[in-house]
N, C-alpha and C positions, 0 to 999 in steps of 0.2 A: 392819668389816674390808673391804679391797678383795678380791674372790675372784682366784684365778688368772686371770690374763690381762687383770684389768681396774685402771682406777687405776694406783697405781704399784706394783701388786704384779708377780711375775715372768711372762713371758709365753712359755713354751718352747715350741720347734718342734716340738711333739707333737699329736695328736688329741683329748687326753685333757680334753676340756671339758666333757662332760654334767653333770647334775645329779648323778649316781652318783659320778663322779669327784671333784667338788666336796665333796660330803658327807663322803667318805672323808679329804680334806683336814682340813675342818673339825672331824670326828671325832677325829682326831690331835692336832688343837690343843688339844681339850677334856682328852684324855688326858694329853698331854705337859704341861699346865699344871693338872691336876688341878682342872679347874672344876667348880663344883655350883651347885644351885639358879638354873640359868638360865633366862633369857626369851629365845628365839630370834626375833627380829626380821627378817623376810624380805620384801623386794619382788619381785614378780614371778617371775624365773629364782632369784632367793634365795629366796624363798616355797616354791617347788619342792623346792629343797634343804633348806630347814626340814622339809618334810614327809616328806622320804627319812631325815634323822635320826630324827625321832620316830617312824619305821615300824623303824628300825634294831634288830634285836633281840641285838645285842653285848653281853652281862652285864655290859661293862666301863661300857656308856653307864647302867646303870639307875639311876633315881634322879637324875640329873644335870640333866636338861631339865623345868624346872617348868611352864613356860608357853610359849605361840606366839601370835606376833601376825603373822598373814600379810596382806599388802596387794598386792592386785590381782595375784595369785597364777597362775603356770603350775599346774594341778592336773588337768585331765583333756584328751584328745585334741580340738584344736579347729584351727579353720582359722585361719591366720596371716597378715598383712599381706603383701603381695606381694613388699616389699623383705626380707623373710626367706626367703620360698621361693626367692627368686633366689641367695639364698648356697648353696642346694643344689643348684647348677650351677655345677660347676667353672669353666669358660670365663668365665661371667658375672660370679661372685662375684670372682675374681681380678681380672678387668678394672676392673670397678666399684670395687672398694675401691682399686687403683692409681691409676686414672686420675681419680675425681671427687675434686676439694680435699676434704680433712677436714673444712674448716669448713662445705661443703654438706652433705656427709653429714649433719654433727652437727644443721645446722638442719633439714633435712629430716626426721630422727627426732624431733627434739624437737616439731615442728608436729604430727606424728601423735602424738604422746604428751602434747600439752597442750591442755587444752579453750580456752584463751583464749592466744592467741598473744602477746598484748601481754605476758605476763607472762616471756617468754622473753629474757632479756637478752644482750649481746654476752659477758659473762663466762661465762655457762652454756655458749653456744655453743665457747668457747676451751676450756672445762674438759671437753667432751665431745668435742672434736676434739682435743686433745693425745696421747691415747696413740694415735691413727690416724696420726700425724706418722713412725710409726717401722714398719719391716718386721714386728718381732715383734707391733706392737700391731693391725696389719692381720690379721695370722694367726690372734692370738687370736680377735679380732671374727668372723672368717670361720668358723672351727670351733666357737664358740660359738653363733653364728646357727643354723649347721646343726642342732643338737642342743638347740635349745631345748625342743622339746616331743618329750622320749624317745621311743625305741621302748619298747613294753610297759607303757605309762602306763595305758591302760586297765585291764588286771589289777591293777595296782599301786593304783590308785584304789578298789579293791573292798575294800583295808584301810584304807581311812581311818576307818570307824565303831570301830576298834581303840584308836585313837589316844584317850587318856584324859587328855591334859593340859588344863586350860582354854585355850580359844582365842579370840583375837578376830581375827574376819575382818573388815578394812575395804576398802571396794570405792569406787572413783569411779564417779559414776553416768554418766558419758559416756567411758567406756574403750573406745577404739577398737582396742586390742590385745588384751586379755584381757578380754571383755565379762561384765559385770555377771552374765549368767547362769551363769558358770563359779562365782561367788561364791555365788549362791544354792543350786546344786546342791552346793558345799562345805558351808555349812551344813547343808543337809538330811543329809549323810551324817557329819557330823561331831556326835555328841550333846552333848558338852562345849562346844561352841563358841557365840559369837554374831556375828551379822553386824549391822554398822553401814555407812550408805551416807555418804559425803560427798559433798556436791552442788557442782556447778559445777567438775568436776574431771575430768581426763582418765585418764593412766595413772599419773601422777606425784604421789600425793599428798602425799608427803613434801617435794616442791618446790613445788607448785601450790597447795596449802592446807596449809601446814603448822603453823598454828596450830590446825587443826581436827582434822589428826591428832595432833597432840601431846597434845590434849585426851583424844581417844579412849583412847592410851597409857597416859597418867597416870592416867585412871579406870581402866582396866582392871589396871593394876599394883596399884593402891590397894585393889584388892576383897579 
């Protein structure tokens, strides 16, 4: 699914774009559709949302989430790239997002996220640039980036050992956005998890190394 503010989903002019806000929306989707025996697959920001759902103690969610797949996931307080830090500076963020052409923003972000720049095609750039061509898309990007590492994450992370679902943690070996150290620490603190490394990959395993990523997920789901 496209999360709130991403892809073709709604991009309302509010500030509720944190992983907690997104987790509430997905929980409501699960309950409204009475979904069961789910495997949540989350990448980066989406992985952080998956962790929040796994930690949610709402009795209505009990037994619905069977497994987790976490790809290069936001999980602990960390240094983030300067482009994201600039989003926390109101004047700079609004000027930058509004004045820099969307295709330039998308290309810079993809070059940071990929290990092998030659795999970035013009179609990829356009897909990532498209939401930034609207005022609502720019608003959503600014407020998502500002909250990508949420407040209170250090305290929340102390609860990871309580997650019981079997979990695949897959990480790129050259991630410059969420470094591999985060994945190692997550594996150490989740007793029911396993960590797999994807080689020659940046921050986008499902796009840069799709075959290797799919093999890992299919193997995990088949166990």
